[in-house]
N, C-alpha and C positions, 0 to 999 in steps of 0.2 A: 578790884579792878582787873580786867583781862590783861594778858601779857602785853607789856608796853612796847615791845620791840617793833619798830617801824610803824606804830599806830599813828603818830603825828603826821608822818609823811603820807601814809595811805589816806587818812581823812582829808589832809590838805589837797592831795591830788584829785580825789573825787569831788571835793567842793569846787575846785577850779574848773574841772570838766563840766560840772553842772552849770556853773556860772557862764562859761563860754558857750554852752549849748543854748542858753537863753538870750545871749547878747550878740551872737555872731551867726552866720550861715555856714560855719565850718562843719565838716564831717570830722568828728573827734575820735581818737583812739588812744590807748595807753600801752606802755611797755612794748614798743616795737623795735625790732632789729633795725639799726640806723647806720649801717656801714655797707660798703659795696663788695669788697673782697671777702670779708667774713662778717655777714650781717649781725651775728650774735655777739660780736666783739664790742659793739656799742649799742646800748639799749636806751632809747629816748623815753622820757617819762610820759610826755603828752605830745601827740602829733595832731596838728590841725590842717586838714586839707580844704583849701579854698576852692569852691566850685568854679568851673570854667564855662565856656560858651556851649559846650555839648554835654553838660551835666545831666540834663533831663533825658538825653538819649542813653547815657550810661545807666541811669537809675531804672530804666525800663527793661534792661536786659536781665539782671539778676540782683538779688540782695546779698549775694555771697561774693567772696573774693574770686576774681578771674586770675588764674595762675599766669605769672609773667612769661614763663616758658611757652605756654599755649599761645599767648599774644604774639610773641616774637618768632614762633615756629613757621614753617613753610605752608601750613594749611591756611586757606583763605575762604572767602565766601564763594568765589567762583573756581577755586582750586582745591580739589581733594587729593590727599596723599595717602600712601599706605600707612597703616596704623604704626608700624615700626619706625616710620620716617617722620612722624608728626611732631616729635619733640627731640631736640638735640641734647640727649642726656643718656645716662645708663638705662638699661632695660627696666630696672626697678623704679627709677625716678620717672621714666617715661610713662609707665603704667599708672603711677600715682597722679601725675599731672593730667593725663587723659581722663582719669576717673573724676578728678576735681572739676575739670572743664566740662565734662558731660553733665555732672550734677548741677553745675551753674548754668546749664543750657547754652554754653558758648560753643561747644563742639557737638556735632551730630555724627552718627555712623552711617555710612553707605556701603553697599557691596558692589564690587566691580570684579568680574572675572574670577569669582570665588574668593576674593580677598576683602577684608575689612578696610575701608578707607575712612579718613577723618576729614571733616570739612567744618569751617566756622559757620555758625548759624547767622551771624551778622558781622558787619565791619566794626572793628573796635574804635570807639570815639576817642581819638588821642587827645582831644582838647577838653576832656571832661573835667580836668582840674587845672586851676590857674597857678596857684602857689601852694607850697607846703611849709608850714611853720613848725619848728621844733621847740619844745618848751622843757627845760630842765627844772625840776622842783627841788628847792632846798629851803624848807621852812625856817630852819635855824642856821644862820650863817656862822654861828660859833662852832659848828661841827661841819665844816665844808667837805671833808673827805677828799674824794678825787675830783672835785668840782672843776678846778682849773684845767686839769688834764682832759676831762670829758668835753669841755667847751672848746678846747684847742683842737680836738679831733673833729668836731662839727665844723669849725671855721676852716680848717685846712682842707677838708674833703669837699664841703660845699654841696651836700645833697639837699639841704633845706634852703629855701629862699631867705629865711630869717631865723635866727636863733635867739631865744629869750630865756632869761633866768627869772623864775618866780620864787619869791620868798615872803615869809611873814615878818622877818626881822626888819627893824628900822635900818635903812641902808645909809651908811656913812660914806664919806669920800674915801676913807681907807678901804672899805669894801669894794667900791668902784674901781680903785686902782689895781685890785687883784683880779678883776674880771676883764677878759679881753675886750678891747674897745668896740669890736663889731657886735658884741652881744647886748641885746636890749635887757632892761631890768624892770620887773614889775614888783610892787609891794602889794600883796593880796591878803586880806583878812577873811579867812574862811567862815568866821562866825557872823560877819555882817555883809559878806559879798562886796566889800569895798576894795576896788582896785585902783592903785595909783601908779601911773607910768613914770618911772624915775628916769629912764633913758630909752630912746627909740633904738631898735636894732638896725644895723646896716643891711643893705641888700647884698646878698652873697652871689658870687658868679657860678650859677648852677649849670650854665651851658658850656663851660670850659673844663679842661682836665683838672683833676684835684689830686691831693695826696692823702692816702689813708694811713694814719699813724698806727703802728702795731705795738707789740709789747716792748717795754723798756728793759734793756739789759744794763749791766753795770757800766759798760763803756759805749753803748750806742742804743739808738731807738730804731726799730724796724719801720721802714716806710714802704708803701705800696702805691706806685703811680696808678691812677684810675683815669681812663680816657673819658671823653665827653659822651661817647656812646654807652659806655658802661654806667656812667652816672644817670643817663636818661632811663636806662632799664631799671636801675636801682630805685630811682624816684618813682617810676611806675609801679614797681613792686611794693614800695612803702605805701603809696596811695591806695592800691588795691587791698593791701592787708588792712589798712585803716578802715576802708569802706566795709569790708566783710566782718571785721572784728568788733568795732565799736569800743566803748570804754567800760561797759558793764561786764567785763570779763572775769567775774568772780563767782564762786559757788556759795549760795546762801547756806548758813549753818543750820544743822539739825538741832535746834534748841527752842524751848518754849518762850524764851525771852527775845528771840530774833523777830524782826519785822523789817519792812522796807519803807523808806520815805517815798513821797510821791514821785521823785525823780529816779527811784530805784536803788538808792544807796542803802547798804545794809546797816541796820540800827539795832542797838541793844537797849531794851526797856529797863533792864536791871541796873545798868551803869549809865544810862541816859547819854549815849554817845554813838557816833558812827564807829563801826568796828571793822577790823580786817579779819574776815572769817578764817583765812589761811593761817593766821598766827595767834588769834585771840579766842577762838571758839573750839574748844576740845574738852575732853573729860577732865583735864587739869584745872579748868576754870572752876572756882568754888561755887559759882551760881549756875553751872551747866545743868540743864534739865532736858533730857532727850525728848524730842518731838519732831514731827515732820517739818521740813524747811518751809518757810513762808512762801505762799504762791503769788507770783505776779508775772504778767506777760511782758518779758523784757523787750521783745520785738515791738509790741504795741506802744510801750513807753517811748522807745527810741524813735519810732515812726512819727509819733505825735509831737516830739520835741526837736526834731532835726530834719535836714533835707533828705536823709536816707529814706528809701522807699521799700517797705516790707512787702514781700511776695508780689512782685510786679508781673504783668502778663507775659513778659518776654518779647523778643524782637526777632523772630525767625524770618529768614528770607529763603524761599524755596528756589533751588537752582533750576533754571529752565533753559540752559545752554550757555556755553562760555561767552557767546557774543553779547549776552545781556550785561556782562561786567566790563566790557571794553570802554 
């Protein structure tokens, strides 16, 4: 058998993503930074972005992530700004954000008086997503780890409209008593795609200020107040990251026994299971036989199975005078 470390959680996570992709209209992603002050401090297992009224407009712009700093910056459809002023960040970050926004066809370059100016190619559709659902996976509740702490961070901060715990374990009253009341609970069987809703999640206050819990010290816990404006930007960052990243964010192994299932999950024919290529497929595996990775079109699979739109035509608007945008 390949290395067992995290195999169960990885297979469980991918099975749940595949199930939700066929039973909802959500845009799904995995392993996203889910904090505001320090995004990497909290990683959510699965993020489900529920499309909003202007989702079709967003999907026509680009299939990539639009950087939050580019959206929030001073450049607009009818307002071009000097390149150095287009993003409120360090020069290095500004350069990276502009390059990402140009690649996503959200920014365009103009020249005025010998200087490069940046302008948005289209107005950003702020209503493209309606809700954001955060799902924490814990197949085996006998090994909860930092589960309670992680869920408390989500509830206190309130970036997600709802937070759900998904498990394979039979959920008892004792389990429920250890899980914050606001957290919904699903029992999901990855082998049969059977989901039982044990408890519905509460609606969290995403439009009000929140508290981001930091590291725990021996005598205190760091807390960081987060304003409603900061939460709005963080939610938009999470939604954009989910749209651009998707959930098939793994590299297929270079092994003759590797193949992909119809939904794109990596599969090992030797051990007859979904595998985590990052931890199970290397030269230490006794069955490893070097070969080219299996070929499949990740974008085509995602396009066919979800609302995400691969390689859209774009939505450029040419500037024809500032009075056009009044």
